[in-house]
C-alpha positions as CSV (number, residue, x, y, z in Angstrom):
1,M,97.3,68.4,74.3
2,S,94.4,67.4,72.2
3,D,91.7,69.8,71.3
4,E,89.1,67.5,72.9
5,F,91.0,67.5,76.2
6,L,91.3,71.3,76.2
7,K,87.6,71.7,75.4
8,I,86.6,69.4,78.3
9,A,89.2,70.9,80.7
10,T,88.1,74.4,79.9
11,A,84.4,73.5,80.5
12,E,85.3,71.8,83.8
13,I,87.3,74.8,85.1
14,N,84.6,77.2,84.0
15,D,82.0,75.0,85.9
16,E,84.2,75.0,89.0
17,I,84.6,78.8,88.9
18,L,80.9,79.2,88.5
19,E,80.4,76.9,91.5
20,I,82.6,79.1,93.6
21,Q,80.8,82.2,92.4
22,N,77.4,80.6,93.2
23,I,78.6,79.7,96.7
24,L,79.9,83.3,97.2
25,N,76.7,84.8,96.0
26,S,75.0,83.1,98.9
27,C,77.5,84.6,101.3
28,H,77.4,88.0,103.0
29,D,80.7,88.2,104.9
30,A,83.9,86.3,105.9
31,L,82.0,84.2,108.3
32,D,79.7,82.9,105.6
33,V,82.8,82.2,103.4
34,S,84.4,80.3,106.3
35,A,81.2,78.2,106.8
36,N,81.4,77.3,103.1
37,A,85.2,76.8,103.0
38,E,85.1,73.1,102.4
39,K,82.7,73.4,99.4
40,I,84.8,76.2,97.9
41,Q,88.1,74.3,98.5
42,K,86.8,71.3,96.6
43,S,86.5,73.5,93.5
44,T,89.9,75.3,94.0
45,H,91.5,71.9,94.4
46,K,90.1,70.7,91.1
47,I,91.2,73.9,89.3
48,K,94.7,73.7,91.0
49,G,95.2,70.3,89.4
50,L,93.6,70.8,86.0
51,A,94.7,74.3,85.0
52,P,98.5,73.5,84.7
53,M,97.7,70.5,82.5
54,M,96.1,72.8,80.0
55,G,98.8,75.5,80.1
56,K,97.1,77.8,82.6
57,D,99.9,77.8,85.2
58,D,99.0,81.2,86.6
59,L,95.5,80.0,87.3
60,G,96.8,76.9,88.8
61,N,99.1,78.9,91.1
62,L,96.2,81.2,92.2
63,S,94.0,78.2,92.8
64,S,96.8,76.6,94.9
65,L,97.1,79.7,97.0
66,L,93.3,79.8,97.5
67,D,93.3,76.1,98.3
68,S,96.0,76.6,101.0
69,V,94.1,79.5,102.6
70,L,90.8,77.6,102.6
71,K,92.5,74.5,104.2
72,K,93.7,76.8,107.0
73,I,90.2,78.2,107.4
74,I,88.8,74.7,107.5
75,D,91.4,74.0,110.3
76,G,90.0,77.0,112.3
77,A,91.9,80.1,111.0
78,I,89.9,83.3,110.8
79,V,90.3,85.8,108.0
80,D,88.6,89.1,108.1
81,D,89.1,90.3,104.5
82,L,88.4,86.9,102.9
83,F,85.0,87.7,101.4
84,D,86.1,90.5,99.1
85,S,89.3,88.7,98.2
86,M,87.4,85.6,97.2
87,K,85.0,87.5,95.1
88,D,87.8,89.4,93.4
89,S,89.7,86.1,92.9
90,V,86.7,84.6,91.1
91,N,86.5,87.6,88.7
92,E,90.2,87.3,88.1
93,M,89.9,83.5,87.4
94,K,87.1,84.1,84.9
95,N,89.2,86.7,83.1
96,S,92.1,84.4,83.0
97,M,89.9,81.8,81.2
98,I,88.8,84.4,78.7
99,Y,92.1,86.1,78.0
100,S,95.1,83.8,77.3
101,D,97.7,86.4,78.5
102,Y,95.7,87.7,81.5
103,N,98.0,88.6,84.4
104,L,97.0,87.3,87.8
105,D,100.0,88.6,89.7
106,A,98.1,91.3,91.7
107,I,95.5,88.9,93.0
108,K,98.1,86.2,93.7
109,Q,100.1,88.7,95.8
110,R,96.9,89.6,97.7
111,I,96.0,86.0,98.5
112,L,99.7,85.3,99.4
113,R,99.6,88.2,102.0
114,I,96.4,86.6,103.5
115,S,98.1,83.2,103.6
116,S,101.2,84.6,105.2
117,N,99.1,86.2,107.9
118,L,97.7,82.8,108.7
119,S,101.0,81.0,109.1
């Protein structure tokens, strides 16, 4: 992996995380998040693909789980605790970009539980 690729990929992922955060800042509850699910899903989808290519497998896995939940919401599923979980996910994603050994297991389990309840 070239240093230039890592630099560009890092910037792009940070931009996508910021985009999700900006969308969530305009939301007040799960209904608002649901209304913006397509916009948020575009960012999680990009992170899902890019993160593993730069060695951030945990971030890629979290983004994949979020992507899956958001697709279910786009298809009409309703999630009550989505707002807080999404906000917490963004904070965890930001931390994983700052600290190379940051553990995302707790938030991944939380999102996995939400996803399982939608199946």
